[in-house]
C-alpha positions in Angstrom: 151.4 22.9 22.1 153.4 23.8 19.3 157.0 24.4 19.7 158.4 27.3 18.1 162.2 28.4 17.5 163.5 30.9 18.7 166.1 33.0 16.4 168.0 36.0 17.7 166.7 38.9 15.3 166.5 42.4 15.0 163.6 43.9 16.3 163.5 46.4 14.1 163.4 44.0 11.0 161.0 41.8 12.4 158.6 44.9 12.8 159.0 46.1 9.4 158.1 42.3 8.1 155.1 42.7 10.0 153.5 45.9 8.7 154.9 45.1 5.1 152.9 41.6 5.5 149.9 43.1 7.3 149.5 45.6 4.5 149.9 42.6 1.4 146.8 40.7 3.1 144.9 43.9 3.4 145.4 44.1 -0.7 145.0 40.5 -1.0 142.0 39.8 0.6 140.4 42.8 -1.4 141.7 41.3 -4.5 140.2 37.6 -3.3 136.7 39.4 -2.6 137.0 40.8 -6.2 138.0 38.4 -8.4 136.1 35.7 -6.3 139.8 33.7 -5.8 140.4 31.2 -3.5 143.9 30.8 -4.7 144.1 34.4 -3.2 142.6 33.7 -0.3 144.9 31.3 0.4 148.0 33.2 0.0 146.4 35.4 2.5 145.8 32.3 5.1 150.0 31.4 4.3 151.0 34.6 5.1 149.0 34.8 8.4 151.2 31.8 9.7 154.2 33.8 8.5 152.3 36.9 10.6 152.2 33.9 13.6 155.7 33.5 13.9 156.8 37.4 13.8 154.7 38.2 16.6 156.5 35.3 18.6 159.7 36.5 17.6 158.8 40.4 18.2 157.3 39.4 22.2 160.3 37.5 22.9 162.8 40.0 21.5 161.1 42.6 23.5 161.5 40.9 26.6 164.6 40.2 25.9 165.8 43.4 24.9 164.0 45.4 28.1 166.6 45.4 31.2 165.7 48.6 33.3 162.3 50.3 34.1 163.2 53.4 32.0 163.1 51.2 28.7 159.5 49.9 29.2 157.5 52.6 28.0 159.5 53.2 24.6 158.9 49.2 24.3 155.5 49.5 25.0 155.1 51.6 21.9 157.1 48.9 19.7 154.9 46.4 20.9 151.4 48.4 20.3 152.8 48.6 16.5 153.1 45.2 16.6 149.8 44.3 17.8 148.2 46.7 15.2 149.9 44.9 12.6 148.6 41.7 14.0 145.1 42.8 14.1 144.8 44.0 10.8 146.4 40.4 9.4 144.0 38.6 11.7 140.8 40.5 10.1 142.2 40.2 6.8 142.6 36.4 7.4 139.3 36.1 8.8 138.1 37.3 5.2 140.2 34.7 3.2 139.4 31.9 5.6 135.6 32.9 4.5 135.9 33.0 1.0 137.5 29.4 1.2 134.5 28.8 3.2 132.1 29.9 0.0 130.9 32.6 1.9 129.8 34.7 -1.2 129.8 38.3 -1.5 126.9 40.7 -3.3 127.9 41.3 -6.7 127.0 45.1 -6.0 130.2 45.0 -3.6 132.4 43.7 -6.0 131.2 45.8 -8.7 131.6 48.9 -6.3 135.4 48.0 -5.3 136.9 49.6 -8.4 135.7 52.4 -7.5 137.5 52.9 -4.3 140.5 55.9 -4.2 143.0 52.5 -4.3 141.2 50.4 -6.2 142.5 46.8 -7.4 143.0 46.7 -11.4 144.0 43.4 -13.9 145.9 43.5 -17.1 147.8 41.5 -19.4 151.3 41.6 -20.3 151.4 41.6 -24.3 154.1 40.3 -26.2 154.6 43.5 -28.3 154.6 45.6 -25.4 157.5 47.3 -23.4 156.8 45.2 -20.5 157.5 41.8 -22.0 161.4 40.8 -20.6 161.5 43.9 -18.4 162.3 44.1 -14.7 159.9 45.8 -12.4 163.3 47.8 -10.6 164.1 49.3 -14.0 160.9 50.0 -15.5 159.5 51.6 -11.7 156.4 50.8 -12.7 154.6 52.4 -9.6 156.1 55.9 -10.5 155.3 55.5 -14.0 151.5 54.5 -13.5 150.5 55.2 -9.7 149.7 51.3 -9.2 151.5 48.8 -7.3 151.9 45.5 -8.4 150.9 43.2 -5.8 150.7 39.9 -7.7 151.3 38.4 -11.0 149.9 35.5 -12.2 152.3 33.3 -14.8 150.6 30.2 -15.9 149.8 28.6 -12.8 152.4 30.2 -10.7 151.7 33.1 -8.4 154.0 36.0 -7.3 153.0 37.9 -4.5 154.5 41.2 -3.2 157.1 41.0 -6.6 159.9 42.9 -5.6 162.0 44.7 -8.2 164.2 42.3 -9.4 161.3 40.4 -10.6 161.3 39.9 -14.8 158.1 40.1 -16.4 156.7 38.1 -19.5 154.3 37.9 -22.1 151.1 36.6 -20.9 151.9 37.6 -17.0 148.4 38.6 -16.0 149.4 41.9 -13.4 147.3 42.7 -10.4 147.8 46.1 -9.1 146.6 48.1 -6.5 146.2 52.2 -7.0 144.1 55.1 -8.4 141.8 54.5 -11.2 143.6 57.5 -13.1 146.8 55.3 -13.7 144.9 52.3 -14.8 144.9 53.5 -18.6 149.1 54.2 -18.6 149.3 50.6 -17.2 146.9 49.4 -19.7 149.2 51.1 -22.4 152.5 49.9 -21.1 151.2 46.5 -21.1 150.0 47.0 -24.5 146.3 46.5 -23.5 143.3 48.5 -24.9 141.8 50.4 -21.7 138.4 48.2 -20.5 135.1 50.2 -21.1 132.2 49.5 -19.0 129.1 49.5 -20.7 126.7 52.1 -19.8 123.4 49.6 -18.5 119.6 50.9 -17.9 119.9 53.6 -14.9 117.8 51.8 -12.2 116.7 52.9 -8.7 118.9 53.0 -6.0 118.6 50.1 -3.8 119.6 49.4 0.1 122.5 47.1 -1.2 123.6 49.7 -3.5 123.9 52.2 -0.6 125.3 49.7 1.3 128.0 48.9 -1.2 129.0 52.6 -1.7 129.3 53.1 2.0 131.6 50.0 2.5 134.0 51.7 -0.1 133.9 54.7 1.7 134.7 53.1 4.8 137.7 51.1 3.0 139.0 54.6 1.7 138.7 56.4 5.4 140.5 52.9 7.0 143.0 53.2 4.5 143.8 56.9 5.4 143.7 56.4 9.1 146.5 54.1 8.9 148.3 56.5 6.9 147.3 59.1 9.3 148.3 57.2 12.1 152.1 56.5 10.4 152.5 60.0 10.0 151.2 61.0 13.5 154.0 58.9 14.6 156.9 59.7 12.3 156.3 63.4 13.4 155.1 62.9 16.9 151.9 65.2 15.5 149.2 65.3 18.3 146.8 67.1 15.5 146.8 63.9 13.1 146.7 61.7 16.0 143.5 63.3 17.0 142.3 62.7 13.6 142.5 59.2 13.5 140.5 58.9 16.5 137.9 61.3 14.8 137.8 58.5 11.7 137.6 55.7 14.2 134.3 57.3 15.7 133.2 58.5 12.2 133.6 54.6 11.2 131.8 53.4 14.0 128.6 55.2 12.9 129.4 54.2 9.5 129.2 50.5 9.9 126.0 51.1 11.8 124.1 52.8 9.1 125.6 49.9 6.5 124.4 47.3 8.7 121.1 48.8 8.8 120.8 49.0 4.9 122.1 45.8 4.4 119.4 44.3 7.1 116.9 46.1 5.0 118.0 44.8 1.8 117.3 41.1 2.9 113.8 41.4 3.1 114.2 42.4 -1.1 116.6 39.5 -1.9 116.4 36.2 -2.6 120.2 35.4 -1.9 120.2 36.4 1.7 123.7 34.4 2.2 125.3 36.6 0.3 124.4 39.4 2.5 127.1 37.6 5.2 129.6 39.2 3.4 129.1 42.6 3.0 129.0 42.4 7.2 132.1 40.5 7.2 133.7 43.2 5.0 132.4 46.2 7.1 133.7 44.4 10.3 137.1 44.1 8.2 137.6 48.1 8.0 136.6 49.0 11.0 139.3 46.7 12.7 141.7 48.4 10.6 140.8 51.8 11.7 141.0 50.5 15.3 144.4 49.3 14.7 145.5 52.8 13.2 143.9 54.2 16.1 146.3 51.9 18.3 149.2 53.0 16.5 147.9 56.6 17.4 147.4 56.4 20.7 151.3 56.2 21.1 151.5 59.7 20.4 147.9 60.5 22.3 149.6 59.0 25.7 152.7 61.0 25.0 155.2 57.6 24.8 158.5 58.5 24.2 158.7 57.3 20.5 162.1 55.3 20.2 164.0 56.3 16.9 163.8 52.7 15.9 159.9 53.2 15.5 160.5 56.3 12.7 163.0 54.1 11.0 160.4 51.1 10.9 157.9 53.5 9.2 160.5 54.8 6.6 162.1 51.7 6.0 159.3 49.5 5.2 158.1 48.7 1.5 155.9 51.2 1.6 157.1 54.8 2.9 155.7 57.9 4.3 156.4 61.1 3.0 156.2 64.7 4.3 157.2 67.6 2.2 156.3 71.4 1.6 155.9 73.1 -1.8 158.5 75.6 -2.5 157.7 78.8 -4.4 157.8 78.6 -7.9 158.3 74.9 -8.2 156.5 72.9 -10.5 154.0 72.0 -8.2 153.3 75.6 -7.1 149.5 77.0 -8.2 149.0 73.7 -10.0 145.9 71.3 -9.5 146.7 67.6 -8.7 144.7 67.0 -11.5 146.8 69.5 -14.1 150.4 68.4 -12.3 149.6 64.9 -12.6 151.7 64.2 -9.5 150.3 60.8 -8.7 150.6 59.2 -11.9 153.9 61.3 -12.3 155.6 60.1 -9.1 153.1 56.9 -8.3 152.5 58.9 -4.5 149.4 59.1 -3.2 148.7 62.4 -1.5 146.5 61.8 1.6 146.8 64.7 3.1 147.7 68.4 2.5 147.9 71.0 5.5 147.6 74.9 4.0 147.5 77.8 6.2 147.3 75.5 9.1 144.4 73.6 7.8 144.5 69.8 7.5 142.3 68.8 4.2 142.3 64.6 4.4 141.7 62.6 1.1 142.0 66.0 -1.0 140.3 65.9 -4.5 142.2 66.0 -7.9 141.1 69.9 -8.3 142.5 71.1 -4.8 145.1 73.9 -6.2 148.5 73.6 -3.9 150.3 76.4 -3.0 154.0 77.4 -2.2 154.0 76.4 1.7 151.5 73.8 1.8 152.6 70.7 3.3 152.0 67.2 1.6 151.6 64.1 3.6 151.9 61.0 0.7 152.7 57.3 0.4 154.6 55.2 -1.8 157.8 54.1 -2.9 161.3 55.6 -2.6 162.2 56.4 -6.2 158.5 57.9 -6.0 159.5 60.0 -3.0 162.5 61.8 -5.0 160.3 62.7 -8.1 157.8 64.3 -5.9 160.8 66.4 -3.6 161.8 67.5 -7.2 158.3 68.5 -7.9 158.2 70.7 -4.5 161.6 72.4 -5.5 162.9 70.7 -2.2 166.6 68.9 -2.6 166.8 65.4 -2.3 169.5 65.8 0.4 166.6 66.8 2.6 165.6 63.0 2.6 168.6 62.1 3.8 168.6 64.8 6.3 165.6 63.9 7.6 166.4 60.1 8.3 170.0 60.8 9.8 167.8 63.3 12.6 166.3 59.9 13.3 
């Protein structure tokens, strides 16, 4: 049995790092599939090792922290959050290990991945661009484009999850995650033309095309589930927690359809081995949704939510925001497209509450109105911009955090 050294550490810090690493591993796993990259897959596997250490630290620290019977229920909620992060990271590592084993993925899937709501993008920093020599923290790239840089390739070096102090250089290959509409702005900043897809001849939609499109929908829903689960936890909202469970059930049905279409496609393709990758990906998306359901379960079982849980959500790399549109604000009576809220703030609005009705994954044509509640995720500087567009005082952010 391998010995592990236990180092006294704050449980909140451990859980924040677990949440951040699990989300990074998901992004890198999808990137490894899209770019067929063993190097990115290897980084996912290395991150799994770090996650294993954190899981050990979390378990030991939690056991040492409980001294009274009444402390056990809040601690169970913290452990469920740790378990969800671990489950997500394990599935991401499984995808990476399959890539390292040379398991292939259908070209239909790799072609469809950029069409996801938050897709993976790649561009190169030109020597004549504004990014050459700039620090990420100074240019606030995610707020300007809506795209978060998850990896930088510089010669043979790879920088994963770069922070605000990272300086960009000409020739850097940027790999980012975000909405498709932010990609042109990223290319412009990098001094590169926007790649154009050549329209090929229209062909009949195959079972594998349907499966790939459904896989992208599963990816979108699984990521929505995680966002809703953390929001339900942050605001102890039973409606959102129930929605996470409903989405999990929907994903179960979608996976059955995807597996069927994939098996049907096996009758008409010579490269049957590549279809294994599609089945692994459907399991990946379903597992992410299962983990989200585990987070929401803390609310559904009415477990006492300790303040530390809410601070974990608020202090991680990607935060959850909850803000109401004020009358006469820049967003009042504006559609998401017209307001360009995603590009201006870098925040992804994944839920809107209007007249006591929730809309999840709102279309860009949705018009916002005073009183609408927006739920978004992104960086802290983007949150401040979102509050400004909603006509809300940024002091309310501090008030919200102080109340926790």
